[in-house]
N, C-alpha and C positions, 0 to 999 in steps of 0.2 A: 620403647618410644623414642629414647635418645639416639638409638642406632638409626632409626628411620630418618630422623632429622640430619644425621651425619651422611646418610646415603644420599638424601636429596641435595645436600651441600656439595657432595662429591660429584654428582651428576651435573649440577649447575656449574661447578668449577670447570668441568670438562667442556661444557657447551658454550660458556661465556668466554670471550677472548680476554687475555691478560690486560690489554689496554683498558678495557671497561672495568674489570675487577679491581684495578688498583686505585681508581678515583671515585670518590662518592659522588661528585658532580656528574661524572659520566654515567654512573649507575642510575642516578636520578633522571637524567635526560633520556637515557634508554628506556626506563620504565614509563616515563610520561609519553614518549613517542609511541611506544608499544600500546599503551592504553588509548591513545588518540587513534591509532590505526584500528584497533578492535571496535572502539565506539563509532568510528566513521563507517566501518563495515556494517555494523548492526543498524546504524542510522540509515545508510543507503538501502539496505534490505527493507527496512520498514517503509521508507519513502516509496520504493518501487511497489511494494505490496499494497500500500494505500492507494497509489495511483491506479493500480489495476482494479482494485475494488470500486473506486469512484467512477472509473470509465465504464465498468460493467453496469453500475447503477444508472448512469446517464443513458447508456444504450437501452437498458430495459425501460426507462421512463419515456425515452424518445419513441420506442416501438409502441408502447401502450397509448401514448398521445396520438401518434399517427393512426393507430387502429381506431381510436375514438373519433377522430376527425373524419376518417373514412366512413365510419358507420353513420355519422351525422350527415355527410354529404350524400350518401346513399339514400337515406331517409328523405332528404330535401329533394333529390332528383326524382325519387319515386312519387313524391307529393306533387311535383310538376307534371309528371306523366299521367297520373291518375288524380286529378283534382276531385276532392269530395264535393259533391253538389249539395248544397244546403238550400232547401227551398223554403220560402216563407209563404204562407198563405194568408191572404187577407180575407176576412169575413165581413 
């Protein structure tokens, strides 16, 4: 277990420039900036995903509303073309 920690430290030591490794403040700023970039990426993905879902729901509702209105208009027009005759008889 201790060797794996040393291996990780060696890999990080090779990847991170000396300028950042020497200063705690630079390490801190680098980690904070990296976390902000990751969170911004995840947030941006979630925003775009939610936008797509909302647009799809709006499109579905608009289509169903238009279909209902078209059916209502069709019934109204058919009622005008073929008025039902109601006759009342007086006795």
